[in-house]
N, C-alpha and C positions, 0 to 999 in steps of 0.2 A: 505495501500499501504504500501511497505515497506519504509524505514526513508533515502536512498542512493536513492531514484526512480525521476529524475529527473521533472516529470511529474508526475502532481496530478490531483485533480479533478480538474475542471475548471470552471470560473462563465460566465451566459449568457454572459457577454459584451466582457468576451475573448475567447469565440465561434465565435461569432460576427466578433472579428476582425482576428480571424483565417481563416474563411471564407472568410472574404474580402482578406484577401492574396491569398486562393485556388483560387479567380476567378481572383487575378492579374496576382500571376506566377504559378498555379496550383498544384493540389493534390502532382502531383510526388515531384515537388519543396518542397514544405510545406514540407513532410515528411522527404526526404531527409535532410533538415533544421535540423528540429527537431532531426533524428537522429545524423547529425555532431554536432549539441548543446550537446546533452548527450555522446558524444563520449569523448568529448571535456573534458570532466572531470566537467563541470560547475554542483556548486549544486545544483542550481536552474534554467531552462532556462526560459527567460522570452520574452514576446511578442518584447521589443524593440528590443533584443538581435537577435532575428530572421528574424524581419523586416529588421534590417542592413546586416546580413548576407544575404538574401534574396534581397539585394538591390546591395549588391557587386558582389554576381554572376550576377546578369543583366547586371550589368554596365561591368563583364570579360564578356561577348558577347560567352558564351559557351552554346550548346544546353542543355548539362548535364553536369552543373558547379561543383556537386561532384565530378566527374570525375577528376574534376584539384582543389578541393577544399581544401587542405595545404594556396595555396596564399589563397583563398577568405575569408578560415574563419580567416587567419592573421590577413586581413586589415579589414573585421567586427567586430572581437574584437576588433581592434586598435581604430578603429571608436568606438564603444560602449565606450569604454574604454574614448575616447575623450569626447564624449558628454555627457557623467557620472559621471564630474569631481566636 
């Protein structure tokens, strides 16, 4: 893979976590969160960031939150940064 690719080969544990996120939020939500993470320019997207983004989207209450994503991405990023200080 290219060095600037935000996603790489994943471990079995990460695959299980992604499956859990998919079961909780849907495949579409997880894929859109991964796309938003990559689009946001994060060098390496991680599970905690994705989970925070998904939780933020769910809290916003939209059917397709990525259509309202700028607010949700901001909040997820802020929450992630606060939790990982």
